[in-house]
C-alpha positions in Angstrom: -11.2 37.1 89.4 -12.2 37.8 85.8 -13.5 41.0 84.5 -15.6 42.7 86.1 -16.9 45.5 84.4 -19.9 46.5 86.6 -23.1 47.9 85.5 -22.9 50.7 88.2 -26.2 52.3 87.6 -28.1 49.1 87.3 -26.4 46.8 89.7 -25.1 48.9 92.5 -27.9 51.3 93.3 -26.1 54.4 91.9 -27.9 57.4 93.2 -30.0 59.3 90.7 -27.7 62.3 90.7 -24.6 60.2 90.1 -26.4 58.2 87.4 -27.2 61.4 85.6 -23.6 62.6 86.1 -22.3 59.4 84.5 -24.7 59.9 81.5 -23.4 63.5 81.1 -19.9 62.1 81.0 -21.0 59.7 78.4 -22.5 62.5 76.2 -19.2 64.4 76.7 -17.1 61.3 75.9 -15.1 61.5 79.1 -13.8 59.0 81.7 -16.1 58.6 84.7 -14.5 55.5 86.2 -11.0 54.0 86.2 -10.5 50.3 86.8 -7.1 49.6 88.5 -5.8 46.1 88.7 -3.8 46.6 91.9 -2.4 43.1 92.2 -2.5 39.7 90.4 -2.9 37.8 93.8 -6.1 36.0 94.6 -6.8 32.9 96.8 -9.8 31.7 94.8 -8.1 30.0 91.9 -10.6 30.5 89.1 -9.6 28.3 86.1 -10.4 31.0 83.5 -8.8 33.9 85.3 -7.6 36.5 82.7 -4.8 37.6 85.2 -3.7 34.1 85.9 -4.0 34.9 89.6 -2.3 32.8 92.3 -2.4 33.3 96.1 0.9 35.1 96.0 1.5 38.3 94.0 4.0 37.9 91.2 3.7 41.3 89.5 1.8 44.5 90.0 2.0 48.3 90.1 4.1 49.9 92.8 2.5 52.0 95.5 4.0 55.2 94.1 2.7 54.3 90.6 -0.8 53.8 91.9 -0.8 57.0 94.0 0.4 59.0 90.9 -2.3 57.3 88.9 -5.0 58.3 91.5 -3.7 61.9 91.4 -3.9 61.9 87.6 -7.4 60.5 87.8 -8.5 63.2 90.2 -7.0 65.9 88.0 -9.0 64.5 85.0 -12.2 64.7 87.2 -12.6 61.0 87.1 -15.2 60.2 89.7 -14.8 56.6 90.7 -12.0 53.9 91.1 -13.0 50.3 90.6 -10.3 48.3 92.4 -9.7 45.0 90.6 -7.2 42.2 90.7 -6.6 39.4 91.3 -8.2 40.4 94.5 -7.4 44.0 95.5 -7.8 43.1 99.2 -4.8 40.8 99.0 -2.5 43.7 98.6 -0.8 44.8 101.8 -1.4 48.5 101.3 -4.9 48.3 99.9 -6.4 50.4 102.6 -3.8 53.2 102.3 -4.4 53.4 98.6 -8.2 53.5 98.9 -7.9 56.2 101.6 -5.6 58.2 99.2 -8.3 57.8 96.5 -11.0 59.0 98.9 -8.8 62.0 99.9 -8.6 62.9 96.3 -12.4 62.9 96.0 -12.7 59.6 94.3 -15.3 57.0 95.1 -14.1 53.5 95.9 -15.7 50.4 94.4 -14.2 47.1 95.3 -14.1 43.9 93.2 -13.0 41.1 95.6 -13.2 37.4 95.7 -15.0 38.0 99.0 -12.7 35.7 100.9 -10.8 38.5 102.8 -14.2 39.9 104.0 -14.5 37.0 106.4 -12.0 38.8 108.7 -14.0 41.3 110.8 -11.4 44.0 110.6 -11.2 43.8 106.9 -15.0 43.9 106.5 -15.1 47.0 108.8 -12.4 48.8 106.8 -14.0 47.9 103.5 -17.4 49.1 104.8 -15.9 52.5 105.8 -13.8 53.1 102.7 -16.5 52.2 100.2 -19.0 54.6 101.6 -21.2 55.6 98.7 -19.6 52.9 96.5 -20.2 49.3 95.9 -18.6 45.9 96.8 -18.7 42.9 94.5 -17.9 39.4 95.5 -17.4 36.4 93.3 -19.3 33.1 93.7 -19.9 31.4 90.3 -22.0 28.7 91.8 -23.6 27.8 95.1 -23.5 24.2 94.1 -20.3 22.7 95.7 -19.8 20.2 92.8 -20.0 22.9 90.1 -17.9 25.3 92.2 -15.2 22.7 92.6 -15.1 22.2 88.8 -14.5 25.9 88.2 -11.6 26.4 90.6 -8.1 25.1 91.1 -8.0 23.0 94.2 -11.8 23.0 94.4 -12.1 24.2 98.0 -15.9 24.3 98.3 -15.7 25.8 101.8 -14.9 29.1 100.0 -18.6 29.4 99.2 -19.4 29.5 102.9 -16.5 31.8 103.7 -17.6 34.3 101.1 -21.2 34.3 102.3 -19.9 34.9 105.8 -18.0 38.0 104.5 -21.1 39.2 102.7 -23.1 38.8 105.9 -20.5 40.8 107.8 -20.8 43.7 105.5 -24.6 43.6 105.5 -24.6 43.5 109.4 -22.4 46.6 109.3 -25.1 48.4 107.3 -24.0 48.0 103.7 -27.1 48.0 101.6 -27.6 45.0 99.4 -28.3 47.5 96.6 -24.6 48.5 96.9 -23.4 44.9 96.7 -23.1 42.5 93.8 -22.3 38.9 93.2 -20.2 38.4 90.1 -20.5 35.2 87.9 -18.3 34.4 85.0 -20.3 32.2 82.8 -18.4 29.4 81.0 -19.1 26.1 79.3 -18.2 24.3 82.5 -21.4 25.6 84.1 -24.9 24.6 83.0 -27.3 27.5 82.5 -29.7 26.2 85.1 -26.9 26.3 87.7 -26.0 29.9 86.9 -29.7 30.8 87.0 -30.2 29.0 90.4 -27.1 30.9 91.8 -28.5 34.3 90.6 -31.9 33.5 92.2 -30.2 32.5 95.4 -28.3 35.7 95.8 -31.4 37.8 95.1 -33.8 35.8 97.3 -31.4 35.2 100.2 -29.3 38.4 100.3 -31.2 40.9 98.1 -28.2 41.2 95.8 -28.2 41.4 92.0 -25.8 39.6 89.8 -23.1 41.0 87.5 -23.1 38.2 84.8 -19.9 38.3 82.8 -19.3 35.9 79.9 -15.9 34.2 79.4 -13.8 35.7 76.6 -10.5 34.2 75.5 -8.5 37.0 77.0 -5.2 37.4 78.8 -4.1 34.2 80.5 -7.4 32.6 79.3 -6.5 33.1 75.6 -5.9 29.4 75.0 -9.1 28.3 76.7 -11.6 29.0 73.9 -13.3 25.7 74.8 -14.7 27.5 77.9 -16.8 29.9 75.8 -20.5 28.9 76.5 -22.8 27.6 73.9 -25.0 30.4 72.3 -28.2 28.7 73.4 -27.0 28.4 77.0 -25.9 32.1 76.8 -29.3 33.2 75.8 -31.0 31.3 78.6 -28.8 32.5 81.4 -28.8 36.2 80.2 -32.5 36.4 79.7 -32.9 35.0 83.2 -30.4 37.6 84.5 -32.6 40.3 83.0 -35.7 39.0 84.7 -34.0 38.4 88.1 -32.2 41.8 88.2 -34.8 44.0 86.6 -38.1 42.1 86.7 -40.2 40.6 83.9 -40.5 42.9 80.9 -37.4 44.9 81.9 -34.8 46.0 79.5 -32.2 43.6 78.1 -28.4 44.1 78.1 -28.0 41.0 75.9 -24.8 39.1 76.7 -23.2 42.1 78.5 -22.5 42.7 82.2 -22.7 46.5 81.9 -24.8 49.2 80.3 -23.1 51.4 77.7 -23.0 54.4 80.1 -20.5 52.6 82.3 -18.6 50.9 79.4 -18.4 54.1 77.5 -17.0 56.2 80.3 -14.4 53.7 81.7 -10.8 52.7 81.2 -8.6 50.0 82.8 -5.0 50.0 84.0 -3.8 46.4 84.2 -1.4 45.1 86.9 1.3 45.4 84.2 0.6 49.1 83.5 -1.2 48.7 80.2 -4.0 51.2 79.7 -7.0 49.5 77.9 -10.7 50.2 77.2 -11.7 47.2 79.4 -10.1 44.6 81.7 -11.2 41.9 79.2 -9.4 43.6 76.4 -5.8 43.0 77.5 -4.1 44.8 74.6 -3.3 48.3 75.8 -3.2 51.5 73.8 0.0 52.4 75.8 1.7 51.6 79.1 1.9 54.1 82.0 5.5 52.9 82.7 6.4 54.3 79.2 4.0 57.3 78.9 2.3 59.3 81.7 -1.3 58.4 82.2 -2.6 61.9 81.4 -0.8 61.8 78.0 -2.2 58.4 77.2 -5.7 59.7 77.9 -5.1 62.8 75.8 -3.9 60.7 72.9 -6.3 57.8 73.1 -9.5 58.9 74.9 -11.7 58.1 71.8 -10.4 54.5 71.7 -10.8 54.1 75.5 -14.4 55.2 75.6 -15.4 53.9 72.1 -16.3 57.4 71.1 -17.5 56.4 67.6 -20.4 54.4 69.2 -21.8 57.1 71.4 -24.3 58.2 68.8 -26.7 55.3 68.2 -26.8 56.1 64.5 -23.1 55.3 64.4 -23.5 51.8 65.9 -23.1 48.9 63.4 -26.3 47.5 61.9 -28.6 46.1 63.2 -27.6 47.6 66.6 -28.3 51.1 65.3 -32.0 50.1 65.0 -32.3 47.9 68.1 -34.9 48.7 70.7 -32.3 48.3 73.5 -29.8 50.7 72.1 -30.7 53.5 74.5 -28.7 51.6 77.1 -27.0 48.7 75.3 -24.4 48.6 72.6 -23.2 45.0 72.9 -20.1 43.7 74.6 -17.0 45.5 73.3 -14.7 42.7 74.5 -16.7 40.0 72.6 -16.6 42.2 69.5 -12.8 42.5 69.9 -12.0 38.9 70.7 -14.3 37.3 68.2 -14.5 39.9 65.4 -11.2 41.7 65.8 -12.8 45.2 66.2 -13.7 46.6 69.6 -16.1 49.0 67.9 -17.7 46.3 65.8 -20.6 44.0 66.0 -21.0 41.8 69.1 -21.3 38.3 67.7 -22.5 36.8 70.9 -25.8 38.8 71.0 -28.8 36.6 70.1 -30.9 39.7 69.4 -29.0 40.2 66.1 -31.2 38.7 63.4 -30.9 37.4 60.9 -27.2 37.5 61.5 -26.0 34.1 62.7 -24.6 34.0 66.2 -20.9 32.9 66.0 -20.1 29.6 67.7 -17.1 29.7 70.0 
């Protein structure tokens, strides 16, 4: 699946104490969460996948590398691991690695396609190992025709399979506030379809949506034609705000996270690159060349976008925006369309009179 950067405090029912802890990490410019792409294997076949995932793993970190990474994360007082892929549940030793993380005092958050959850034993183990954390599944559209257009092979039965997996977790007692459906919005999907899908998940399952927007990143770098139209982007993200937070709630613009998550998080890709975000594939270094702790020591400011933590240091007009208490624009969009991960997000329609950049 594509990036996932999750808005933990908004989407996953982060407890008040943990939300305040994350905000403290933000003020201190520290890493609160570490995203680990544990595999590039995934059965869902999303056309735009940044990892270029296939059903069989072709590359990935070794188990000792991941355990060492978890040990380093714990020693740095990182609080949560976001397991990414591919689909992390396709990895043979996913449970052992997540148990190791929990043993080191790390919270497990799982970003899965949702397909493995249909197996009762997998659902039970995921329920247990994500206690206190969240689980995200990935259904871009509940319309079979649209879903087929977005995935290689177009197996529309995957919609039902993923819903069955969600139902299994809910039946076990997982709160819908600790579950998310992730949509990657592309030009292949009409805004009204994405809106209908978000409404369905909220009305039928009580689950919010993490709405990511396609960026020309990684294996999707040559697919700029999939970037959605600015007008469609505005429609779908304003609907996201209303569905997730209620009418009159705050806006995150064309982002899927608030700045407190984005500004306290780093990613390790399946190739070992350490980056500020899974949608920014260019690493500051690689843990196969430099130990993770040394990378963090040398590049922490770049990883957490430290120069933006004071609203007065945000680029204009973001420094005066009414939403800048929680939003700072999408850093991946700023990087891919403007060349500067700390620069202006050109996909934000709230920037006026600055012209929104067409893809």
